[in-house]
N, C-alpha and C positions, 0 to 999 in steps of 0.2 A: 151743906155741900162740901165743905172742907173736910169733914170726917170721911166722906167717901174717897176723896183723893188721898188722904192720909193712910187709910186702910189699903188702898190700891198700892201705894208706895211701899208699905210694910210687906205686903204679899210679894211684890216684885223683888224686894231685898231678900226675903226668905227663900223664894224659889231660886234666885241667883246663888245664894250661899249653899243651898242643897246641891245645885248642879256643879258648883266648883268642888264641893266635898266629894261628890261621886267621881269627878274627873281625877282629882288627886289620889283618891283611893285606887282607881284603876291604874294610874301611873305607878303607884307603889307596888301593886301586885304584878304588873307586867313589865315595869321599867320603861325606859325610853328606848325607842328604836334606832335613834341616831345620836351620835356624840354631840354634846352641847358645845364643844370647843371647835372641832374640825368639820362636823356635819356628816362624817362617814357613818355608814351603818354599824351598829354594835352587833357583833356576832351572837347568834342565838345561844350558843353554849355559855357565853359570858352573862347574858341576860338571865339565863336559867339559874346560873350559880349565884349571881348577885342581882336580884330583881329590881333593886332600887338604883343600880348604877346609871350614871349619866354621862360617862366618858368611855371611849374605847380604851384598850389597854395602853397604847402608846401615849395618848393624852393624859391618862391617869398617872403613868410613870413620870411624865414631865411635870405634872401638878404636884407630885410628891417630893420633888427635888428641892 
């Protein structure tokens, strides 16, 4: 009976890791839609130019100081 639960746990872990990998791959391809610092939307031209950006221009400038 323990083998059944061990296998179920392994499958759950595998599915979760695959789902997280897909999620992060989508984020890398499309970037974030809102700034991680201020929460304002990141303009589409910025996301197109820098798909992995996580901050709006103003917050990025402040972070680089």
